[in-house]
C-alpha positions in Angstrom: -59.4 -33.8 26.3 -61.6 -35.3 23.7 -59.8 -35.5 20.4 -61.9 -32.8 18.8 -59.8 -29.7 19.1 -59.4 -27.7 15.9 -56.0 -26.3 17.0 -52.8 -28.3 16.3 -49.1 -27.5 16.4 -46.3 -27.4 13.9 -42.7 -27.2 14.8 -41.4 -23.7 14.1 -38.2 -25.1 12.6 -40.3 -26.9 10.0 -42.9 -24.2 9.4 -40.1 -21.7 8.8 -38.5 -24.0 6.3 -41.4 -25.6 4.4 -39.6 -25.7 1.0 -37.0 -28.0 2.6 -39.7 -30.7 2.9 -39.9 -30.8 -0.9 -36.1 -30.9 -1.2 -35.8 -33.8 1.3 -38.8 -35.8 0.4 -39.7 -34.8 -3.2 -42.7 -36.8 -4.4 -43.8 -37.5 -0.9 -43.5 -33.9 0.3 -47.3 -33.2 0.5 -47.9 -36.4 2.5 -45.0 -35.7 4.8 -46.3 -32.2 5.5 -49.7 -33.6 6.2 -48.3 -36.3 8.4 -46.3 -33.8 10.6 -49.5 -31.8 11.3 -51.5 -35.0 11.9 -49.0 -36.7 14.2 -48.4 -33.5 16.3 -52.2 -33.2 16.7 -52.2 -36.8 18.0 -49.4 -36.0 20.4 -51.7 -33.7 22.3 -53.4 -36.9 23.5 -50.8 -39.7 23.0 -47.9 -38.1 24.8 -47.0 -41.2 26.7 -47.0 -43.7 24.0 -47.0 -44.7 20.4 -49.5 -42.7 18.4 -51.8 -45.4 17.1 -54.0 -44.9 14.0 -55.4 -46.4 10.9 -55.1 -45.0 7.4 -58.7 -43.9 7.5 -57.8 -41.7 10.6 -55.1 -40.0 8.6 -57.3 -39.4 5.5 -60.2 -38.2 7.6 -58.0 -35.7 9.4 -56.1 -34.4 6.4 -58.7 -34.7 3.6 -56.5 -36.9 1.4 -58.2 -39.7 -0.6 -57.6 -43.2 0.8 -57.3 -45.0 -2.6 -54.4 -42.8 -3.8 -52.5 -43.7 -0.7 -53.2 -47.4 -1.0 -51.9 -47.7 -4.6 -48.6 -49.3 -5.2 -45.8 -46.8 -5.9 -45.6 -46.7 -9.7 -42.0 -47.7 -10.1 -42.4 -50.6 -7.7 -45.5 -51.8 -9.5 -43.7 -51.6 -12.9 -40.7 -53.5 -11.5 -38.3 -50.6 -12.2 -37.2 -50.6 -8.5 -37.7 -52.9 -5.6 -39.8 -51.7 -2.7 -37.9 -51.6 0.6 -38.6 -54.6 2.8 -38.2 -55.2 6.6 -39.1 -58.4 8.4 -40.9 -59.7 5.3 -43.1 -56.6 5.0 -42.8 -54.6 1.8 -43.3 -50.8 2.1 -44.8 -50.6 -1.4 -47.9 -48.5 -1.1 -47.7 -44.7 -1.4 -48.5 -44.2 2.3 -46.3 -47.0 3.6 -43.4 -45.8 1.5 -43.8 -42.2 2.8 -43.7 -43.5 6.4 -40.6 -45.6 5.5 -38.8 -42.5 4.1 -39.7 -40.4 7.2 -38.1 -43.1 9.4 -35.0 -43.5 7.2 -34.3 -39.9 6.1 -33.9 -36.7 7.9 -35.6 -33.4 7.0 -32.5 -31.4 6.1 -32.6 -27.6 6.4 -30.9 -25.7 3.6 -29.9 -23.1 6.2 -29.3 -24.1 9.8 -32.2 -23.2 12.1 -31.3 -21.6 15.5 -33.6 -21.2 18.4 -33.2 -20.1 22.0 -34.4 -22.5 24.7 -33.8 -21.3 28.2 -30.2 -19.9 28.2 -29.1 -22.2 25.4 -28.9 -21.6 21.7 -30.0 -24.7 19.8 -28.8 -25.1 16.2 -30.8 -27.5 14.0 -29.4 -28.7 10.7 -31.8 -31.6 10.3 -34.8 -33.2 12.0 -35.8 -36.8 12.0 -39.5 -37.2 11.9 -40.2 -40.8 13.0 -37.9 -42.7 15.4 -40.0 -46.0 15.5 -42.8 -47.6 13.5 -44.9 -50.7 14.0 -47.4 -52.0 11.6 -49.9 -54.6 12.7 -51.8 -56.4 9.9 -53.5 -59.6 8.8 -51.3 -61.2 6.1 -54.5 -62.3 4.3 -56.0 -58.8 4.4 -53.3 -56.1 4.4 -56.0 -53.4 3.9 -56.7 -53.7 7.6 -53.5 -52.2 9.2 -52.8 -50.5 12.5 -50.0 -48.1 12.5 -48.0 -47.2 15.7 -45.6 -44.3 15.4 -43.1 -42.8 17.8 -41.9 -39.4 16.8 -38.3 -38.3 17.1 -36.8 -36.5 20.1 -36.4 -33.4 18.0 -40.0 -33.3 17.0 -41.2 -34.0 20.5 -39.1 -31.0 21.7 -40.7 -28.9 19.0 -44.2 -30.0 20.0 -43.5 -29.0 23.7 -41.6 -25.8 23.2 -41.0 -24.7 19.7 -44.2 -24.4 17.7 -46.8 -22.3 16.0 -50.5 -23.0 16.4 -52.6 -23.9 13.3 -56.3 -24.5 12.8 -56.2 -28.1 11.8 -59.8 -28.1 10.3 -59.0 -25.0 8.2 -55.8 -26.8 7.0 -57.9 -29.8 5.9 -60.6 -27.8 4.2 -58.2 -25.6 2.2 -56.6 -28.7 0.7 -59.7 -30.0 -1.0 -59.5 -29.9 -4.8 -56.7 -29.3 -7.3 -53.7 -27.5 -6.0 -54.5 -28.5 -2.4 -51.0 -29.1 -1.3 -49.9 -25.6 -2.3 -52.9 -24.0 -0.5 -52.1 -26.1 2.7 -48.6 -24.7 2.6 -50.0 -21.2 2.4 -52.3 -22.0 5.3 -49.3 -22.8 7.4 -47.8 -19.4 6.5 -51.0 -17.6 7.4 -51.2 -19.5 10.7 -47.6 -18.6 11.5 -48.3 -14.9 10.9 -51.3 -15.0 13.2 -49.4 -16.8 15.9 -46.5 -14.3 15.8 -48.9 -11.3 15.9 -51.0 -12.7 18.7 -48.0 -13.5 20.8 -47.1 -9.8 20.6 -50.7 -8.8 21.4 -51.1 -7.5 17.8 -53.8 -8.2 15.2 -52.6 -6.5 12.0 -49.5 -6.6 9.8 -48.8 -5.1 6.3 -46.8 -7.2 3.8 -45.5 -6.5 0.3 -47.6 -8.3 -2.2 -44.6 -10.4 -3.4 -44.2 -11.9 0.1 -47.6 -13.5 -0.2 -46.9 -14.4 -3.8 -43.8 -16.3 -2.8 -45.5 -17.9 0.2 -48.3 -19.2 -2.0 -46.0 -20.4 -4.8 -47.9 -18.2 -7.3 -46.2 -18.2 -10.8 -47.8 -15.0 -12.2 -45.4 -12.3 -13.3 -47.6 -9.2 -13.9 -48.4 -7.3 -10.7 -52.1 -7.1 -11.6 -52.2 -10.9 -12.1 -50.3 -11.4 -8.8 -52.9 -9.3 -7.1 -55.8 -11.2 -8.6 -54.2 -14.6 -7.6 -53.6 -13.4 -4.0 -57.1 -12.0 -3.7 -58.6 -15.3 -5.0 -56.5 -17.2 -2.5 -57.3 -15.0 0.5 -61.0 -15.2 -0.4 -60.7 -19.0 -0.6 -59.2 -19.1 2.9 -62.1 -17.1 4.3 -65.0 -18.7 2.5 -63.8 -22.3 2.3 -62.4 -22.7 5.8 -64.2 -20.1 7.9 -60.7 -18.9 9.1 -61.2 -15.4 10.6 -59.1 -13.1 8.3 -59.6 -9.6 7.0 -57.4 -8.1 4.2 -57.0 -4.9 2.3 -54.8 -4.0 -0.7 -52.8 -0.8 -0.4 -51.2 0.9 -3.3 -47.5 1.7 -3.0 -45.6 4.7 -4.3 -44.6 3.1 -7.6 -47.1 2.1 -10.2 -48.5 -1.4 -9.7 -46.7 -1.7 -6.4 -49.1 -3.3 -3.8 -49.1 -4.1 -0.2 -51.5 -6.3 1.7 -52.9 -5.4 5.1 -53.8 -8.5 7.0 -55.9 -8.5 10.2 -56.6 -11.5 12.4 -59.5 -10.8 14.8 -58.1 -11.6 18.3 -59.2 -14.3 20.6 -57.1 -15.6 23.6 -54.8 -18.5 22.9 -56.6 -21.6 24.0 -53.2 -23.4 24.0 -51.7 -21.2 26.8 -52.7 -23.4 29.7 -51.8 -26.6 27.8 -48.4 -25.1 26.8 -47.6 -24.6 30.5 -48.8 -28.1 31.3 -46.8 -29.8 28.7 -43.6 -28.0 29.5 -44.0 -28.5 33.2 -44.7 -32.2 32.7 -41.9 -33.0 30.3 -39.3 -31.0 32.3 -40.4 -32.7 35.6 -40.2 -36.2 34.0 -36.9 -35.5 32.3 -35.3 -34.3 35.6 -36.5 -37.5 37.3 -35.1 -39.6 34.4 -31.7 -37.9 34.5 -31.3 -38.7 38.2 -30.9 -42.3 37.2 -29.7 -42.2 33.6 -26.8 -40.4 31.9 -28.1 -40.8 28.3 -30.8 -38.3 27.5 -31.3 -40.1 24.1 -33.2 -42.8 26.0 -35.7 -40.4 27.6 -38.4 -40.7 25.0 -38.2 -44.5 24.9 -38.6 -44.4 28.7 -41.5 -41.9 28.4 -43.4 -44.0 25.9 -42.9 -47.4 27.6 -45.8 -48.0 30.0 -43.8 -50.8 31.7 -41.2 -48.3 33.0 -41.4 -45.7 35.6 -45.2 -45.8 36.1 -45.0 -44.5 39.7 -43.1 -41.3 38.9 -45.1 -40.8 35.7 -48.4 -41.0 37.8 -47.0 -38.7 40.4 -45.8 -36.0 38.0 -48.9 -36.2 35.8 -51.2 -35.7 38.8 -49.2 -32.8 40.1 -49.0 -31.0 36.7 -52.6 -31.8 35.9 -53.7 -30.2 39.3 -51.6 -27.1 38.6 -53.3 -26.8 35.2 -56.9 -27.6 36.1 -57.2 -27.5 40.0 -58.7 -30.9 39.6 -57.0 -33.9 41.4 -56.7 -37.1 39.5 -56.9 -40.5 41.2 -54.1 -42.9 40.5 -56.4 -45.0 38.4 -57.4 -42.0 36.2 -53.7 -41.0 35.8 -52.7 -44.5 34.8 -55.5 -44.6 32.3 -54.4 -41.4 30.7 -50.8 -42.6 30.5 -51.9 -45.8 28.8 -54.8 -44.5 26.6 -54.3 -40.8 26.2 -54.5 -37.5 28.0 -58.0 -36.2 28.8 -58.6 -32.6 29.7 -62.4 -33.0 29.6 -62.3 -33.4 33.4 -61.4 -29.7 33.6 
């Protein structure tokens, strides 16, 4: 598949607990949220390896300004605190330090998140975002850096099984301008609503105005001001992003009590075939891996190492790809996808 799809994924455990990103990462919360969307989008193509990108790829995808991510963290620049250092490399720019924190710290949920996978109930109290990070750079010109990131097993599992779909272009567009991080968070909320409705073959839901106020982080107190702010935000979603959304305010029984009817014009999930493909492929490869290994923790390292298990990876990729597309890959095509990214343009 060409890396042009508008749809991305976000782990449900994260989307259902967005405020916990701020609690865990504080000043870097907006960058962390953007990075999760960005890296899961890359995973649609880089499933078998490190997701490789430059800072410009991240900024182009998320709408962030490159200079602000390249500045030194203020307290490091002022000498109030030393930047963390590994192997002689200092994680002192805003972006590098955010990556370092995602590798060192877990995203901790205030309330444990439970989900059903197969016949098992999975309880998540925290998720690590990055399990491995490589930075390639010229010591004489550190502006030219290549980042290679491997996501955690928890995030990989969320990508395959436990996710909401989100329009990545709409997410980027809504973030432009002042207050962009808050609008991006609201966009995740709207995308989550749409995903849930569509999964139930529904298009419409009615919510109390205060639910949208809370989701948007609106500070207004008076009901009429809350309504004005929500209206302005929903209009922005429609006009600034092109996201298909219809809304209508409904008066409640009490004075100044409002509800909002939201309608999402239905189109079939373009991810349905890909979802089946990813689950089938990961399950098949994990079953193969567990035949010869007792430690499931090593699965992702094996999956992303192109020097290990190439023959079974080729076999299972070809089999799953054929089931998904009715197109048979050659061994050479399969090896190329494993090393350089999945490609559904052959469908």
